[in-house]
N, C-alpha and C positions, 0 to 999 in steps of 0.2 A: 935800897936803890941800886947799889952796885950789883946785887943778885939779878935783878930784872934786866939791867943793862947788858950783862954778859951771860947770857944764858950758856949753859954748859953744853958743848957739842955732844959729849958722850951721853949726857943725860937725855938730850934730844934723840940721840940715836937709840938710847935704851928705851925711851918712851915709845919709839916706833917698832921696836922688835916684837913686843907682844902681839901686834896686829899681823905680822908676817908669819908667825909660827903656826897659827891654825891653817893658813893657806898652804904652807909647806906640808903639813900633815895630811891635808886633803889630797894633795897631788900624789904623795906617797901611797896613800890608800887606793887612789884610782889606779896607780901603776900596778898595785897588787891585784886589783880586781880585773883589770884589762891587761893582762901580760901579753907579750909577744907569743905568737903561736906558729912559727914557721914549720911547715911540714905536717901539721895536724889536719885531720878531717873528721867529719861526722858520718855515722852510719845508723840507719833505722829501717824499719819494714812497715808496709801497710798492714792494717788490721781489719779482719772481717769477723763480726761478732753477731750472734743472734740476740734479738731484742730481749732485755731482761738479764742477759748474762754479763760476764766481766770481761772488759777489754784491758789489755796490758800494752802500754806505750813504752818503748825503750829507746833512749838516746845514748849511743856509744861513741867513744872517742878513740881513734887510733893514734899512737905516739903521743900520749897525754903528757902535758907539762904543768898539770895542776890548774889549767884554765877553768873558768867558771862555766857550768852548763845550766841552762834554764829551759823550761817547757812552757809554750804558750798555746792557748786555745784558738779556735777559728776566728774569734773576735780580737785576737792578738792580746789577750789578757794573760798575765803571767800566772801560770798554775803553780809551778815550783821554781824557786831560785836557789840553786844548790839543794839543801834539804829543808828549805823554808817554803811554806805554802801561803802566799799572799791571798789567793782566791778562796773565798769563804764557801767552798762547796765540799762538804764532807765525803762525797762519793769518790773524790780523788784521794788516794792513799799512797804514801811512799813505800815502794817495795825494796828498792836498793839505791844507795847513793855512794859513789866513790869518785876518784879523780878521772876515771875512764867511763863511767856509766851513770845515767839517771833513769831509773825505771819506776813508772807510776802506774797504778791500777785504777780503773774506772768501773765502779759497780753499778748494777741496775741500769744498763745502757738503754737509751730510748732513741727514737728517730731524731730528736732534736740534737743529739750528741754527734750526729754524723757530720763529717767535714774534714778539713785539713788542720793538723796540729803541728806546730813548729818547734824544732829543736835548734837552739842557738848556743854558740860557743864564743865566748868573749876573747877573741884573739885580735891581732892586728894584721890584716883587717878582720872584722868579725865574720864568722861562718854561720850559715843557716841551712837547714834542710827540713823538709816537711814529710809527714806520714799521714795517710788517709784512713779514716775509720769508716767502714761500710757496715751498715746495720741491716740484717736480714730479719724479715717478719714472716713467720709461718702462717698458713691459712688459719683463720680464727674459727671457721666452721666448715664442715664438709657434709653435704646433704645430697641424697639421691631422691629424686622425685619421679615416680612411675605413673604413666598415663592411666593404666587400668590395673586395679588391684588383682583382678581375676580375668585371665584371658582364655580364649578358646583356641584349641590347636589349629594352626594354619594362619592365625591372625598376626599382624605386624604391630608391635607396641613400641611406644617411645619412652625412653628413660633419659633423664637429665641429671647430671652431677654438677654441683656448684661448690667451688672453693672460694671463700670470701676473704677480702682484706689481707692480701699477701704482698710480699715484696722480696724479690722480683716476682713476675707472674709465674704461676704454677703450671706444670705439665700434667694433664690428666690422662690416665690409661684405664682401659676397660678390660675386664676378664669375665668370662662365663665358665665357672668352674676353673679349670687350669688352662683354658683356651683364651688367648688374647684376641680382642675384637678392636675394631677401628671406629672411633667416634669423630664428631666434628666440633671443634672448640671455638669459642668467641671470648675475647678479652675486653673488659671495660676498666678504665682507669678513673679512680676517684682520689683527687689530690695526689698523695704519694703512694697510694695503695692500688692494688689490682684485684679485680674479681673475674674469675674464669668460669665459664659454663660450657660443659661438653654434652653434646646430644648423641644418643645411640638409638638407632632403629634396629629392632630385633624381631625376626619372624620366629614364633615359638611353635614347638611341637610337644607331643606327650612326653618325650624324653627330657624336656626341660622342666617338668614339674618338680619343684623342690630343689632345683639347682640354684646356687647363689650367683648373683651378678655383682661383681666387685668393682668399685671405683677407687683407684689407687692414685696417690699424689706423688709426683717427683718434684722435690724442692730442696735446695741446699740447706734450709734451716730445719728440716724435719726428716725423719726416716720412718718408713713403714706406717705412714698415715693412710688409712683406708676406711671405707664404709661399704656395707653390702646390703642387698635386698634379695629375699628368696622369691623366686617365680612361683606363681600358682596358676597352673594350666589345667583347664577342663578338656576332657577328650571322651569320644564315644567308646563303647565297650570293646575289649579284645576278647574274642571267644575261642575256646579250645575244647575239643572233644577227645576224651581218652577212653580206651577200651579196657574195662575191668575184667571181663571174662569172655572168651578164653584169653589168657594172657599171651599165649603164643600159639602158632599153628593155624590150622584151617578152621573156618566157620562151617561146620558140617550140619547136615540135616539131623533133626532130632535133638541137637544140643542147644543150650541156652546162650544168649548174648546179652551182655550188660554194658551199656555206655553211660558215661558221666560227662556232663557239660559244665565247664567252669567259665566264668566271665568276670572281668574286672575292668573298671573304668572310673572316671571322675566326672560327676558323682557316680556312686556305685549303681550298677544296673538294677532297675526296679522290676523289669518285665523280662521273663525268660520262658521260651516255649519250644517244643519239638514239633516238627512236621515232616512229611514225606514229599520230596520234590516230584512234581508232575504226576502225583497219584495220591490216593487216599491212604491214611494210616490204617494198617491192618487192625482188625478188631481185637486180636489176641495180644497186641502190643500194650504193655503197661507203662505209662509215663507217671513218674512220681517226682515232682519238682524238677530237679536238674538231671534225674536218672531216667534212662530208657531201658526196659527189660523185655526181651522176647524169650519166653521159657522153652519154646519148642520150634526151632527154625525149620522152614521148608522153602522150596524154590519160589513160592509166591512172595516171599519176603525180600527178594532181590530188589535193589533200588538205592536211591540216595536219601539219607536221613539228615535233616538239617536242624541245628540248634540256633535259635535267634535270641538276641538280647538287645535291650535298648535302654537308654537313659535320656536325660534332658538334652544331650548334645546330638545324639543320632542313634542309628541302629547298625548292628553288625551280625554276622553269622559265620558258622563253621559247618562243613559237610562231612558225612561219613558214608562211603560207598560200600554197600554190603553185597557180597556174592556168596551164596550158599552152595557148598560142594556136596557131592554124594558122600554117603557114609563110608564108601570103600576108597575114597580118595586118600592118597598117602603123600602126594607131592607137597612139600612145604612151599608156601608162597614166598616170593622174594621179600615182600614187605606187607604191612597191614593196609587196611582200606581207608586211610585218612586222606582226604582231598580238601585241605583247608587253605585259604588264601589270606594275605594280610589285610588288616583293616585300614592301613594307610601305607604309603610308600616308605615312610620312615621305619616301619617295622623290620625291614630288611637289615637296618643298621644296628638295631639293638635287641632283636628277637632272641629269645633263649633257645638255642639249638640243642641243648643237652637235657632238657626236661620234657614237659608235656608238649605235644605238637603245637606249633605256632600257627594260628589261623592264617590262611593264605588267600582268602577272598573276603571282601568286605561287602557292605550293602552298596546300593547303586551310587552313593555319593563318593565311594572310595576309588582310588586308582588301582587297577588290576596289576598284581605282580605274582610271581610264582615262587613259593618256598614251602616245601613239605617237610615235616619232621616227625620223628617218633622218639622213643626213649633213648635210642642210640644212633638214629639216622636223621639226616637233615632233609631227605627227600623220601616221601612215602606215597607212591601211587597205589592204584587198586590192586588187590591181591590176585585178580584175574589176569594181570598183565602178561605173565609168562605163557599161560595156557592159551588165551585168546590170541596172543601174538603168533603162536605156532599155527593155529587154525586159520588165521587170516592169511598167513604166508602160503598155505596149501591152496586155499580158495583162489588166491590171486594167480597162482601158477596155472590152475585149471582154466580160469577165465581167459588168461593170456593165450593159452594154446588154442582155445575155441576161436577167439578173435583172429589169431594168425591164420587158421584154416579158412575162415570165411573171407578174409581179405585176399588170400591166394586164389580161391575159387572165383571171386569177382574179377581179379586181374586176368585170369585165363579167359573168362567169358568176354571181357572187353577186347582181348587180342583176337579171338575167333570172329567176333562181329566186325571188327575193323578189317580183317582180311576179306570177309565175304562182301562187304560194301565196296571194297576197292576193286574186286573183280567185276562187279556188275555196274560199275559206273560208266556212262556214255550217253550219246544222243540217239534217239530212236525216231524213225520216219514211218508214216502210214501212207499206203497207196490208196488215196481216196479218188473216186470217180470225178473226172473233169466235167464241168458244166453243171454240177449238182447245186452249186451255189445260186444259180439263176432260176431254178425250178420253182413253180408256184406251190407244189406240194410234193409229198414224198414219192407218189407214184410217178409223177412227171420226172422227178429227179432220177428215178431208177431207169425210166425209158430213155432219157436223154444222156444218161451217164455213159462215159466211155467204157466199153466192156459190157453195155447193157444188151437188150434184145436185138437192136439194130446191128450192132457190131457182131453179135453172134450169128446173124444171118450172113454177114459178109464172110464169115469164116467157114461156111458150109462147104462140103465137098460132094461132088456128084459122081457116081459110078454108073457106067452103062453096062 
């Protein structure tokens, strides 16, 4: 009875002490977890990573005093608290942990991982800073679509290059060989991805056959991503005539002449023939395929000989002007007798000036240009140029002298006639008989006229 009536104060106190001890320990632990952090700050950097690669997030502390660092995801879920990972995502791995840094790696990054990640420092007051992860997605597919697989020279074709599902949008560049071209691009957005299509309009020539057209992508997530298509261009034949014999010098009477015609095009020419322009082919000329042979030259062979070739695209030709010299002729011609014109205007840009003569005239469909060539010369007129030029200069001098003499004689004649007419210019009066106008006939007019018979009687003189 006495025990219950006088309870012991110390016992009561001792009974309350065990309940206060856990609370005190908790406060001490909290003080250790959230220490004071005067003068501390956090440092981090934004991260840009390609989809599928590894992103590294670093939270660093300046002037560290052992405060706790933790990392949170965009949903503010704790990824790491000190070196402990509460989040059950094995892609996050601890790279480094110390009193001044928490570094975490994220493997196999995807678009869903993009956003803000928070670094927190438990100080008084707490500090927080965020870093942004940006995910780049390279184009998943790069395709060139060409309007026509096979084009004809002079046509304009359309090419389209498509870069699908990229982030950010790609920049597409066009090249033809080593030359950059300009296309027109359109961008379409699908959710978080972009599809870019670039259109290129290209006018093709025979020089473009077999040339690659390259579609190149500029994107921060990928380097040297490109695709290409080779152009296939059909064109009419390019014809060339070469002189096999004589190799050099004059084409003289009695000597042989051998010419060879070569033609190439796409498709390869199927029809080739020789003819003589504006005249019939001499009977003694032998044509065998692409060769023309005259075994015994004479003056009647002079003229222009033409080689024609054709394919599915068109027809072209090259000419050879022949002038046969006397057997005694010794003057070397300036050049041989090739007069060939290009099959198209573009041949002036890529024609071979160091080999076989480049044809300088085309069929009626081609544009006329002038370019003559031989084995070592780019211009090859007729071999008669020097001789005929001298003859023409003499003829012109003679004709000019004759014309000058005729003109001088005509001027002198005009001066003489002018002076003659000037001296005889004036008014002349006739003395007609008065009263003749009223006479009934000619006899009466003579009788009544002044100075007629009546008047003659008045003028008679009598002598005694």
